[in-house]
C-alpha positions in Angstrom: -20.0 36.1 -94.3 -17.1 33.8 -93.7 -18.3 32.2 -90.8 -21.6 31.8 -92.4 -22.2 27.9 -93.9 -25.1 26.0 -95.2 -24.4 22.9 -93.2 -27.4 23.6 -91.5 -30.3 25.9 -92.8 -33.6 26.4 -90.5 -36.6 24.5 -92.5 -38.2 28.0 -92.6 -35.4 28.8 -95.2 -37.9 26.6 -97.4 -41.9 28.0 -96.3 -40.2 31.7 -97.5 -41.6 32.7 -100.7 -38.2 34.5 -102.1 -39.7 35.4 -104.9 -41.9 38.6 -103.2 -40.4 41.7 -103.6 -40.7 42.6 -100.0 -40.6 39.8 -97.2 -40.5 40.8 -93.4 -38.6 38.1 -91.2 -40.0 38.6 -87.5 -38.8 36.9 -84.4 -37.3 36.8 -81.0 -33.6 38.2 -80.9 -31.1 35.3 -80.5 -33.5 32.4 -83.1 -31.0 33.0 -86.1 -32.5 35.4 -88.0 -29.4 36.7 -89.4 -27.7 33.2 -90.2 -30.6 32.6 -91.7 -30.4 35.7 -94.3 -26.8 35.6 -94.7 -27.2 31.7 -96.0 -29.9 32.7 -98.2 -27.4 34.9 -100.1 -25.0 32.5 -99.6 -27.4 30.4 -101.5 -28.7 32.4 -104.3 -25.3 34.6 -104.7 -22.3 32.2 -103.5 -19.4 33.6 -101.4 -18.0 35.8 -104.5 -18.6 39.4 -104.1 -21.2 40.8 -106.4 -22.9 44.1 -106.7 -26.1 43.2 -106.8 -26.5 42.1 -103.1 -26.0 43.5 -100.1 -26.7 43.3 -96.2 -27.0 45.6 -93.3 -27.7 45.7 -89.9 -29.9 48.9 -89.3 -28.7 49.3 -85.5 -25.1 50.1 -86.8 -24.0 53.1 -85.6 -23.8 54.4 -89.8 -27.3 54.9 -90.0 -27.7 57.0 -87.0 -25.8 60.0 -89.3 -27.0 59.0 -92.4 -30.5 58.1 -94.2 -31.7 54.9 -95.2 -33.1 55.8 -98.0 -30.2 57.3 -99.5 -28.4 54.6 -98.7 -31.0 52.6 -101.2 -30.6 55.3 -103.7 -27.0 54.4 -103.7 -27.0 50.7 -103.2 -29.5 50.8 -106.4 -27.0 52.9 -108.2 -24.1 50.8 -108.2 -26.1 47.9 -109.7 -28.1 47.0 -106.4 -31.0 44.0 -107.2 -31.2 42.6 -103.5 -30.8 44.3 -100.1 -31.5 42.4 -97.0 -31.5 44.6 -94.2 -31.6 43.2 -90.2 -32.9 44.8 -87.0 -34.9 47.3 -89.2 -37.0 48.3 -85.8 -34.0 50.3 -84.7 -34.2 52.5 -87.1 -36.9 55.4 -86.6 -39.0 55.7 -89.7 -38.4 52.8 -91.4 -42.0 51.7 -93.1 -42.2 54.8 -94.9 -38.5 55.0 -96.4 -38.7 51.3 -97.2 -41.9 52.0 -99.1 -40.9 55.2 -101.1 -37.8 52.6 -102.1 -40.1 49.7 -102.6 -42.1 52.1 -105.0 -39.4 53.7 -106.8 -37.1 50.9 -107.3 -39.5 48.3 -108.8 -36.4 46.0 -109.7 -35.2 45.9 -106.5 -36.1 43.1 -103.7 -35.8 44.1 -100.1 -35.5 41.0 -97.1 -36.2 42.6 -93.4 -35.7 41.3 -90.0 -36.9 42.5 -87.1 -38.5 41.9 -83.6 -41.5 39.8 -83.0 -43.2 43.1 -81.5 -43.3 44.8 -84.9 -46.3 45.4 -87.4 -46.8 45.9 -90.7 -49.5 48.8 -90.4 -47.5 50.2 -87.1 -45.4 53.1 -88.7 -45.6 55.9 -90.4 -46.4 53.5 -93.4 -48.9 50.7 -94.2 -46.8 48.1 -95.4 -49.3 45.0 -94.8 -50.3 45.5 -98.8 -46.8 45.6 -100.2 -44.9 43.1 -97.5 -45.2 39.3 -96.7 -44.4 38.6 -93.2 -42.9 35.4 -91.4 -42.7 34.6 -88.3 -39.7 32.8 -87.3 -39.4 30.4 -84.3 -36.9 28.8 -82.0 -35.0 25.3 -82.8 -37.7 22.6 -82.8 -36.7 19.3 -81.3 -35.9 18.1 -84.7 -33.9 21.4 -85.5 -31.8 20.8 -82.7 -30.7 17.0 -83.1 -29.9 18.3 -86.9 -27.9 20.9 -85.4 -26.2 20.2 -82.7 -25.8 16.1 -83.6 -25.7 15.5 -87.1 -28.8 13.9 -87.2 -31.1 14.8 -90.1 -35.0 13.9 -89.8 -37.7 14.7 -91.8 -40.8 17.1 -91.2 -43.8 15.4 -90.2 -47.5 16.8 -90.1 -49.3 16.3 -86.8 -51.8 13.8 -88.8 -48.4 11.7 -89.2 -47.0 11.9 -85.9 -50.3 11.1 -84.5 -51.2 8.4 -86.7 -47.9 6.7 -88.1 -45.7 8.2 -85.2 -44.1 4.5 -84.9 -42.7 4.7 -88.4 -40.4 8.2 -87.6 -39.8 6.4 -83.8 -38.2 3.8 -85.4 -35.7 5.7 -87.3 -34.8 8.1 -84.7 -34.3 5.1 -82.3 -32.1 3.3 -85.0 -29.7 5.9 -85.1 -29.9 7.5 -81.6 -31.2 7.5 -78.2 -33.8 10.4 -78.1 -34.8 10.8 -74.8 -30.8 12.0 -73.2 -30.9 14.1 -76.0 -34.5 15.7 -75.0 -33.5 16.4 -71.7 -30.7 18.4 -73.1 -32.5 20.0 -75.6 -34.8 20.8 -72.6 -32.5 23.0 -71.1 -30.2 24.5 -73.8 -31.8 23.5 -77.2 -34.2 26.3 -78.5 -32.0 28.9 -79.3 -29.0 28.6 -81.9 -26.2 30.3 -79.8 -25.7 27.2 -77.8 -23.1 26.8 -80.1 -21.2 29.3 -77.9 -21.0 26.4 -75.3 -23.3 26.1 -72.6 -21.6 28.2 -69.9 -23.1 31.7 -70.9 -26.1 30.2 -72.2 -28.3 31.3 -69.1 -26.9 34.6 -69.5 -27.6 35.1 -73.5 -31.3 34.8 -72.6 -31.5 37.0 -70.0 -29.7 39.2 -72.0 -32.8 38.6 -75.0 -35.2 38.9 -72.2 -33.6 42.6 -71.0 -33.2 43.7 -74.4 -37.3 42.7 -74.6 -38.3 44.5 -71.5 -35.9 47.4 -71.5 -35.7 48.5 -75.3 -38.0 47.0 -77.5 -41.2 47.3 -75.5 -41.1 50.9 -74.7 -39.5 51.6 -78.3 -42.5 49.2 -80.2 -45.4 49.5 -78.0 -44.7 52.6 -75.7 -44.1 51.1 -72.2 -44.0 53.4 -69.5 -40.5 52.8 -68.2 -41.6 53.6 -64.9 -43.2 50.4 -64.8 -40.4 48.2 -66.4 -39.0 46.8 -62.8 -43.1 45.9 -62.4 -43.4 44.2 -65.8 -39.9 42.3 -64.7 -41.4 41.1 -61.3 -44.7 40.1 -63.5 -42.5 38.0 -66.0 -40.5 37.0 -62.8 -43.8 35.6 -61.0 -45.3 34.2 -64.1 -41.6 31.9 -64.6 -42.2 30.6 -61.0 -45.6 29.8 -61.1 -46.3 28.4 -64.5 -49.3 27.9 -65.6 -50.3 30.4 -63.9 -53.9 29.8 -62.6 -54.9 33.4 -63.9 -56.6 35.6 -60.8 -56.2 39.1 -61.9 -56.8 40.7 -58.7 -54.3 38.7 -57.1 -51.8 39.3 -59.6 -52.6 42.9 -60.0 -51.8 43.2 -56.4 -48.8 41.3 -56.7 -47.4 43.9 -59.1 -49.1 46.7 -57.7 -50.9 47.2 -61.7 -54.3 48.1 -62.4 -56.2 45.1 -64.0 -56.3 46.5 -67.3 -52.8 47.6 -67.7 -51.5 44.1 -66.7 -53.7 42.2 -69.2 -52.2 44.5 -71.7 -48.7 43.7 -70.9 -49.6 40.3 -70.3 -50.6 40.8 -74.3 -47.1 42.3 -74.8 -45.0 39.8 -73.1 -47.2 37.2 -75.6 -46.6 39.5 -78.1 -42.8 39.5 -77.6 -42.8 35.7 -77.4 -41.4 35.6 -73.9 -45.1 34.2 -72.4 -47.9 31.9 -74.2 -51.1 33.2 -73.5 -53.7 29.9 -73.8 -57.9 30.4 -74.0 -60.6 28.2 -74.0 -62.1 29.6 -77.1 -59.7 31.2 -79.1 -62.1 32.2 -81.9 -64.0 34.4 -79.6 -61.6 36.4 -77.6 -62.2 40.2 -76.5 -60.4 42.6 -76.5 -57.9 42.4 -73.1 -59.7 39.6 -72.3 -57.9 37.3 -69.3 -56.5 33.9 -70.2 -57.2 30.3 -69.0 -53.3 29.4 -68.4 -50.2 31.4 -69.1 -47.0 29.6 -69.8 -43.2 30.6 -70.9 -43.1 30.8 -73.9 -40.1 28.2 -74.1 -38.3 25.3 -71.8 -35.3 27.3 -71.8 -36.9 30.3 -70.4 -38.5 28.6 -68.1 -35.2 26.9 -66.9 -33.2 30.6 -67.0 -35.9 32.3 -65.1 -37.9 30.6 -62.7 -36.9 31.3 -58.9 -37.8 27.8 -58.1 -36.7 24.0 -59.4 -38.8 23.5 -62.5 -42.0 21.4 -62.1 -42.0 18.4 -64.5 -45.6 18.4 -65.6 -44.9 22.4 -66.2 -41.7 21.7 -68.3 -43.8 19.0 -70.6 -46.8 21.3 -71.1 -44.5 24.1 -71.9 -42.6 22.5 -74.3 -46.3 21.2 -76.0 -47.3 24.2 -76.1 -44.4 25.9 -77.8 -44.1 22.9 -80.7 -47.6 23.3 -81.9 -48.5 26.7 -81.5 -46.1 28.0 -84.3 -48.3 25.9 -86.9 -51.3 24.7 -85.1 -54.1 26.8 -83.0 -53.8 25.2 -78.8 -56.7 26.1 -76.8 -57.0 25.4 -73.3 -59.1 22.2 -73.5 -62.8 22.5 -72.0 -62.8 18.8 -71.3 -60.3 17.3 -68.0 -57.3 16.8 -70.5 -54.9 19.6 -71.2 -55.4 21.1 -74.4 -57.5 21.0 -77.8 -55.8 21.1 -80.5 -56.9 22.9 -84.5 -60.8 22.5 -82.5 -60.1 18.3 -83.1 -57.6 16.8 -81.0 -57.7 16.4 -77.6 -54.4 16.1 -75.6 -53.3 14.8 -72.4 -49.7 15.7 -71.5 -47.8 13.8 -68.7 -45.1 11.2 -68.0 -45.0 7.1 -68.8 -47.7 6.4 -65.6 -50.2 9.0 -67.1 -53.0 6.3 -68.0 -55.2 8.2 -70.5 -58.6 8.0 -68.1 -59.3 11.7 -68.8 -59.5 11.0 -72.9 -61.4 7.5 -72.9 -64.6 8.0 -74.3 -63.1 11.0 -76.7 -62.6 9.8 -80.5 -59.6 12.0 -81.4 -58.1 11.6 -77.9 -54.1 11.0 -76.9 -52.1 11.4 -74.5 -48.4 13.0 -75.2 -46.2 10.8 -72.9 -42.4 11.7 -71.4 -40.4 8.9 -71.0 -41.5 7.1 -73.8 -39.2 5.8 -77.1 -42.4 4.5 -79.5 -46.2 5.1 -79.7 -48.1 2.9 -77.5 -52.1 2.7 -78.7 -53.4 6.8 -78.5 -49.8 7.3 -76.1 -47.3 9.1 -78.1 -44.1 10.0 -77.1 -43.7 13.9 -76.1 -40.4 14.5 -78.1 -42.5 12.9 -81.5 -44.2 16.3 -81.1 -40.8 18.0 -81.7 -40.5 17.3 -85.5 -43.5 19.6 -86.7 -41.0 22.2 -88.5 
């Protein structure tokens, strides 16, 4: 707690209804869930010691020999009111013991955090009617500017970006040059552990990927560890060929998996926030349906895992999908443009020279253009889409 401050707080802090008695914060390892929990404790209880609140991580060796429910009972008996439990998916049978504690100690609040792969109805007890779940993404470009460059800018809705983007452009350009910082963000800005420096940044990302593949998927999705090598090969192929034009026959042969197993593993990787699957019609997806496009989940993953130099066009599309998919529906466009957003907006992503022929006759058509500092007609600076959360 001594190292945690409120100097920078993620925007999800204000989105969570902290009055709820049981809250789950899901997210990929490294996005800042632990820090968020510590900051919430600091906000409410300050830096003074109190018996009313406690933080514990369930991957601590203590819980390998101690019962969680008994731990909660002891905490409550000593005046405990609010319990923050980190890495709950690491504790076998967590859902049943949390359910029992929630039902027994009605004056207590529980804040849990865990893997993106967690489901409230997966364990021994169904918590879906008791628990409010939130997904915590990596840093947006706006949050990156705040955390690492001390520049505070307001969140904007997508409608504000598309209709009045130049007011924000003017505000940003008055304080800094966004383009070089945007280029840095694409390489290093998605994860808060950039605070630890750039030297080991890629190694930390590789460790996250290894944890997801080797620990979380076998634990939470029953992944056959005999196929671990094939899954790593699949991710390497997708990283190098993003956005992969999905040919399941060819891809199945490359990684030596059946088509059904391949599609299941793609879904696992998507749930783990390592890749993004795009469909032309998300409202009518069938079980294990082949996606129309596959992207790495964020540009930092792309730069770390790609075996070749990252293509700028691919990088732009990965950024766009990543920044919008947290709060909006992003589909592979049926038209000649790249994406459909919220079943309404048609967006073509490209560089400064993109002329917009693909969206010339589209009423709600826009270009998300890299290399621009200001809005020009329906050409919106790509970096501006990083202010949505």
